[in-house]
C-alpha positions in Angstrom: 23.5 -8.3 24.8 24.3 -6.4 21.7 23.3 -2.6 21.3 23.6 -0.7 17.8 24.0 3.0 17.4 21.1 4.1 15.4 20.3 7.3 13.8 17.2 9.3 13.8 16.8 8.2 10.1 17.0 4.4 11.2 14.5 4.7 13.8 12.1 6.4 11.2 12.5 3.9 8.8 11.6 1.2 11.3 8.5 3.3 12.5 7.2 3.3 9.0 6.8 -0.4 9.0 4.1 -0.1 11.6 1.4 0.3 9.1 2.7 -2.8 7.3 2.3 -4.9 10.0 -1.1 -3.8 10.4 -1.9 -4.1 6.7 -0.4 -7.6 6.4 -2.3 -8.8 9.5 -5.4 -7.5 8.1 -4.9 -9.0 4.8 -3.7 -12.5 5.8 -6.1 -13.0 8.7 -5.8 -14.1 12.2 -3.7 -17.4 11.1 -0.7 -15.0 10.3 1.6 -13.5 13.0 3.4 -10.5 11.7 6.5 -9.2 13.9 8.6 -6.1 13.5 12.0 -6.5 15.2 14.5 -3.5 15.8 18.3 -4.5 16.2 18.9 -1.4 18.3 18.9 -3.5 21.7 18.8 -7.1 21.2 17.3 -7.5 24.8 14.2 -5.8 23.5 13.6 -6.5 19.7 9.9 -6.8 19.1 8.5 -3.1 18.6 5.4 -4.2 16.8 3.4 -7.4 16.8 0.0 -8.5 15.3 -1.5 -11.8 16.2 1.2 -12.7 18.5 -1.1 -15.4 20.3 0.4 -18.1 18.1 3.8 -17.8 19.6 3.0 -16.1 22.9 5.7 -13.0 22.1 4.7 -9.8 23.3 6.3 -6.3 22.8 9.8 -5.9 23.9 10.7 -9.5 24.2 14.5 -10.5 23.2 16.0 -11.5 19.8 15.6 -15.5 19.7 18.7 -18.0 18.7 16.7 -18.5 15.7 16.5 -15.2 14.5 20.4 -14.3 15.0 20.8 -17.4 12.9 18.8 -16.0 10.2 20.5 -12.5 10.4 23.9 -14.0 10.1 22.9 -15.8 6.9 21.4 -12.6 5.4 24.5 -10.7 6.3 27.1 -13.4 5.0 25.1 -13.4 1.5 25.6 -10.5 -0.9 22.4 -10.8 -2.3 19.8 -12.5 0.0 17.3 -10.2 1.8 15.0 -12.6 2.8 14.9 -16.4 4.3 11.9 -18.7 4.1 11.6 -21.7 6.4 9.5 -23.9 8.5 9.6 -24.1 12.0 8.0 -25.1 15.5 6.7 -22.3 17.8 6.9 -22.7 21.7 3.0 -23.7 21.5 4.4 -26.7 19.2 2.5 -25.0 16.1 3.9 -26.0 12.9 4.7 -22.6 11.2 5.8 -21.4 7.6 8.0 -18.5 8.3 9.9 -15.4 6.3 12.6 -13.4 7.9 12.9 -10.0 5.8 15.8 -7.8 6.2 15.2 -4.0 6.9 18.3 -1.6 6.0 18.8 1.8 7.2 21.2 4.3 6.5 24.5 3.1 4.8 22.6 -0.1 3.9 23.2 -1.6 7.5 20.7 -4.0 8.8 18.4 -2.2 11.6 15.6 -4.7 11.9 13.6 -7.5 10.4 10.1 -8.4 9.3 8.8 -11.7 10.4 5.8 -13.3 8.9 4.6 -16.6 10.5 1.9 -18.6 9.3 0.3 -21.0 11.7 -0.2 -24.3 9.8 -2.3 -26.1 12.5 -5.0 -23.6 11.7 -7.8 -25.0 9.9 -7.6 -24.7 6.3 -11.2 -23.5 5.8 -10.5 -20.9 8.5 -7.5 -19.7 6.6 -9.4 -19.2 3.4 -12.2 -17.4 5.1 -9.8 -14.3 5.5 -9.6 -14.2 1.5 -13.5 -14.3 0.9 -15.7 -11.2 0.9 -16.5 -10.1 4.3 -19.4 -8.2 5.7 -18.5 -4.6 6.1 -15.6 -4.9 3.7 -15.7 -2.7 0.5 -15.7 -4.7 -2.8 -14.2 -2.8 -5.7 -14.7 -4.4 -9.2 -11.4 -4.0 -11.7 -12.2 -4.3 -15.1 -9.8 -5.3 -17.8 -6.1 -5.4 -17.7 -3.3 -3.2 -15.9 -2.8 0.1 -18.2 0.7 -0.3 -20.2 1.0 3.6 -20.2 -0.2 6.8 -18.4 -2.2 7.7 -21.5 -4.0 4.2 -21.3 -4.7 4.6 -17.5 -6.3 8.0 -18.2 -8.4 6.6 -21.1 -9.5 3.6 -18.9 -10.5 6.2 -16.1 -12.3 8.3 -18.2 -14.2 5.2 -19.7 -15.3 4.0 -16.1 -16.3 7.6 -15.3 -18.5 8.0 -18.5 -20.1 4.7 -17.7 -20.9 5.7 -14.1 -22.4 9.1 -15.3 -24.2 7.8 -18.0 -25.8 5.0 -15.8 -27.0 7.8 -13.3 -30.8 8.8 -13.9 -30.0 11.9 -11.8 -27.7 13.4 -14.2 -29.2 15.3 -17.3 -27.3 15.2 -20.8 -26.7 18.9 -20.3 -24.8 18.5 -17.1 -23.1 15.2 -18.4 -19.5 16.6 -19.4 -19.4 18.7 -16.2 -20.2 15.9 -14.0 -17.7 13.8 -15.9 -14.6 16.2 -15.4 -15.7 17.0 -11.9 -15.3 13.4 -11.1 -12.0 13.0 -13.2 -10.7 16.1 -11.0 -11.6 14.4 -7.8 -9.9 11.3 -8.8 -6.8 13.2 -9.6 -6.7 12.6 -13.4 -5.9 16.3 -14.0 -2.3 15.7 -12.4 -1.3 13.9 -15.2 0.6 15.4 -18.0 -1.6 16.1 -21.3 -4.8 15.1 -19.3 -6.7 18.0 -20.6 -6.1 17.2 -23.9 -6.8 13.7 -23.7 -10.2 14.4 -21.7 -11.1 17.0 -24.3 -10.7 14.4 -27.4 -12.3 11.7 -25.7 -15.4 14.0 -24.8 -15.3 15.7 -28.3 -15.0 19.2 -26.6 -12.5 21.9 -26.6 -9.8 22.3 -24.1 -11.3 25.7 -23.0 -14.6 23.7 -22.2 -12.6 21.5 -19.9 -10.9 24.5 -18.3 -14.3 26.1 -17.6 -15.6 22.9 -16.1 -12.4 22.5 -14.0 -12.9 25.9 -12.5 -16.2 25.2 -11.1 -14.6 22.0 -9.9 -11.6 23.4 -8.2 -12.0 25.1 -4.7 -11.8 28.7 -4.7 -8.3 28.7 -3.0 -6.9 26.9 -5.9 -8.7 28.6 -8.7 -5.9 31.0 -9.0 -3.8 28.2 -10.6 -6.6 26.9 -13.0 -4.7 27.9 -16.2 -1.5 29.3 -15.5 0.9 27.7 -13.1 -0.2 24.3 -12.0 -2.8 23.7 -14.6 -0.9 24.7 -17.4 1.4 21.4 -16.5 -1.7 19.3 -17.1 -1.5 20.1 -20.9 2.4 20.4 -21.5 
């Protein structure tokens, strides 16, 4: 069986896909098997797997003939980075599959990510994964995606103002302080021109914004509030 010479960078790239395997499995649900392969050693290519019960594969199993064929197709193509196809598992399950190339240093193929959806699973069960579940957070998104950083800042300010104004525990006298504190927590002031945009929207001076920022900033960061880091906010 073939062995490839991997660098530490190659191994780090493959390891970074661990979270992608877990994230895709959580997102797509139990009907979807996600497999991460390393080409460092063809005798033991599977280095991460989620929902392996669909095919019976486990960590450390060797590369398959089908996978070798897919790799050859990708290597022979100048532009193809993924192949999508239908197949049957050893358990005779009908699968819709994707093999996606992972490249390391110098563009060489170092592994691949396989996504296999079991088409024999009940459709209602598959759809259940895309419905709100107990214990999972539901987040509302209003409007369209922002077309610029300034639009994104303005949308964040608008949502923050709505949240603060809807709270009966926040007095009008403390309104701007709470708004600026929340905007700081949400990272708005890491954006260029954020101080000016916030000041104009709240109809206050930039000096007032900086005053509230100093109260929101931890003590170990306060030395940078106006000079240094925070000067960039309004550049």
